[in-house]
VEXDREN-2710 file (C-alpha; in Angstrom, 1 decimal):
% VEXDREN-2710
k/r/px/py/pz
1/MET/0.0/0.0/0.0
2/LEU/1.4/3.4/-1.0
3/SER/1.2/6.2/1.4
4/ALA/1.4/10.0/1.1
5/TRP/2.5/10.2/4.8
6/GLY/5.2/7.7/4.0
7/ALA/6.3/9.9/1.1
8/ALA/6.4/12.9/3.4
9/ALA/8.5/11.0/6.0
10/GLY/10.7/9.6/3.2
11/ALA/11.2/13.0/1.8
12/PHE/12.4/14.3/5.1
13/VAL/14.7/11.4/5.9
14/GLY/15.9/11.0/2.3
15/THR/16.7/14.7/2.0
16/LEU/18.5/14.6/5.3
17/ALA/20.6/11.6/4.2
18/LEU/21.3/13.1/0.8
19/THR/22.4/16.4/2.2
20/THR/24.5/14.8/4.9
21/ALA/26.2/12.5/2.3
22/LEU/27.0/15.4/0.0
23/ARG/28.3/17.6/2.9
24/ALA/30.4/14.7/4.3
25/ALA/31.9/14.0/0.8
26/SER/32.8/17.7/0.6
27/GLU/34.4/17.8/4.0
28/LEU/36.3/14.6/3.2
29/GLY/37.7/16.2/0.0
30/MET/35.8/13.9/-2.4
31/THR/34.1/16.9/-4.1
32/ARG/34.1/20.6/-4.0
33/MET/30.4/20.8/-4.9
34/ASP/28.3/22.7/-2.4
35/LEU/24.7/22.2/-3.6
36/PRO/23.0/24.4/-1.0
37/PHE/25.5/27.2/-1.8
38/MET/24.9/26.7/-5.5
39/LEU/21.2/27.0/-5.0
40/GLY/21.3/29.9/-2.6
41/ALA/23.8/31.9/-4.7
42/ALA/21.1/32.1/-7.3
43/VAL/19.2/34.5/-5.1
44/THR/21.9/36.4/-3.1
45/VAL/25.5/37.3/-3.4
46/ASP/26.0/37.1/0.4
47/ARG/27.8/33.8/0.9
48/THR/26.5/33.1/4.4
49/ARG/22.9/33.9/3.5
50/ALA/23.3/31.9/0.2
51/LYS/24.2/28.8/2.2
52/ALA/21.2/29.2/4.6
53/ILE/18.8/29.9/1.8
54/GLY/20.3/27.1/-0.3
55/TYR/19.7/24.5/2.5
56/LEU/16.1/25.6/2.7
57/MET/15.7/25.4/-1.1
58/HIS/17.4/22.0/-1.1
59/PHE/15.1/20.7/1.6
60/LEU/12.0/22.0/-0.3
61/ASN/13.3/20.4/-3.5
62/GLY/13.7/17.1/-1.6
63/GLN/10.0/17.3/-0.7
64/ILE/8.9/18.1/-4.2
65/PHE/11.0/15.3/-5.8
66/ALA/9.7/12.8/-3.2
67/PHE/6.1/13.6/-4.1
68/LEU/7.0/13.4/-7.8
69/TYR/8.4/9.9/-7.1
70/PHE/5.2/9.2/-5.2
71/ALA/3.0/10.3/-8.1
72/VAL/4.8/8.0/-10.5
73/PHE/4.6/5.1/-7.9
74/LEU/0.8/5.7/-7.8
75/ALA/0.6/5.9/-11.6
76/ILE/2.3/2.6/-12.1
77/ASP/0.7/1.1/-8.9
78/ARG/4.0/0.0/-7.5
79/GLY/6.7/1.3/-5.2
80/GLY/9.5/0.1/-2.9
81/TRP/13.0/0.8/-2.1
82/TRP/14.5/-0.8/-5.2
83/LEU/12.2/1.2/-7.5
84/GLY/13.0/4.4/-5.5
85/ALA/16.7/3.6/-5.9
86/LEU/16.2/3.3/-9.7
87/PHE/14.4/6.6/-9.7
88/GLY/17.2/8.1/-7.7
89/LEU/19.7/6.8/-10.2
90/ALA/17.8/8.5/-13.0
91/HIS/17.4/11.6/-10.9
92/GLY/21.1/11.8/-10.1
93/LEU/22.1/11.3/-13.7
94/PHE/19.6/13.9/-14.9
95/ALA/20.8/16.4/-12.3
96/GLY/24.5/15.9/-13.2
97/THR/23.9/16.1/-17.0
98/ALA/21.1/18.2/-18.3
99/LEU/19.9/20.0/-15.1
100/VAL/23.1/21.3/-13.6
101/ASN/25.4/21.2/-16.6
102/VAL/23.1/22.7/-19.2
103/LEU/20.0/24.4/-17.7
104/LEU/21.4/25.8/-14.4
105/PRO/24.2/27.9/-16.0
106/LEU/21.6/29.4/-18.4
107/VAL/19.4/30.8/-15.6
108/HIS/21.8/31.1/-12.6
109/PRO/22.8/34.8/-12.4
110/ARG/26.1/34.1/-10.6
111/MET/27.3/31.0/-12.3
112/GLY/30.0/31.1/-15.0
113/SER/29.6/29.4/-18.3
114/SER/31.8/28.6/-21.3
115/LEU/30.7/31.9/-22.6
116/THR/31.7/33.9/-19.6
117/SER/34.6/36.3/-20.2
118/ALA/37.4/36.9/-17.8
119/PRO/36.2/40.4/-16.6
120/GLU/32.9/38.9/-15.7
121/SER/33.8/37.3/-12.4
122/ALA/31.3/34.6/-11.5
123/LEU/30.6/33.5/-7.9
124/LEU/30.5/29.9/-9.1
125/GLU/32.4/28.1/-11.8
126/PRO/30.3/26.1/-14.2
127/PRO/29.8/22.5/-13.0
128/GLY/30.7/20.8/-16.3
129/PHE/29.4/17.4/-17.5
130/LEU/28.4/15.3/-14.4
131/MET/29.8/18.2/-12.3
132/ARG/33.4/17.0/-12.9
133/ASN/34.6/20.6/-12.5
134/TYR/34.0/20.1/-8.8
135/GLY/36.3/17.1/-8.6
136/PRO/36.7/13.7/-10.2
137/SER/34.7/11.9/-7.5
138/THR/31.7/14.3/-7.8
139/PRO/29.8/12.2/-10.3
140/LEU/30.0/9.0/-8.2
141/VAL/29.2/10.8/-4.9
142/THR/26.3/12.7/-6.4
143/VAL/24.7/9.6/-8.1
144/LEU/25.2/7.4/-5.1
145/ALA/23.6/10.0/-2.8
146/HIS/20.6/10.3/-5.1
147/VAL/20.3/6.5/-5.3
148/GLY/20.2/6.5/-1.5
149/TYR/17.6/9.3/-1.4
150/GLY/15.4/7.4/-3.9
151/ALA/15.7/4.1/-1.9
152/ILE/14.7/5.9/1.3
153/VAL/11.8/7.7/-0.3
154/GLY/10.6/4.5/-2.1
155/GLY/11.0/2.5/1.1
156/PHE/9.0/4.9/3.3
157/THR/6.4/5.4/0.6
158/SER/5.6/1.7/0.5
159/LEU/5.4/1.2/4.2
160/GLY/1.7/2.1/4.2
161/VAL/2.1/4.6/7.2
END
């Protein structure tokens, strides 16, 4: 039995796990990516405020994505941790390729791009394909964190809470 309450709980726990994994990977030198800062810098140049706003935006995005997963689970009348992990894999790959590499630099006012000239100093460098500009381990860390997120959301959603 699929549950919206389970999706909400999975969204909270999954986003917490995803954010913690990405922060830990950054602190351990596995990546230079700071997703909350990247999100928050879209709305402010103040670095401290950007991080705080970015964490809020990331948490809200985690809720939205969990309910998108839930909607698909309902549409196909099946859920579970393994299907959630598969969705997380697709989500992580999409985020690292089309979303962050192509779309985000087009709309982010403080992110550089391949078209940015030297006098235009950007607050953020462009992520590059699979966000490799933020370190060689970034693609693996990002995809695994999203797989974990999806597994948690899928697992909680199918608990029938």
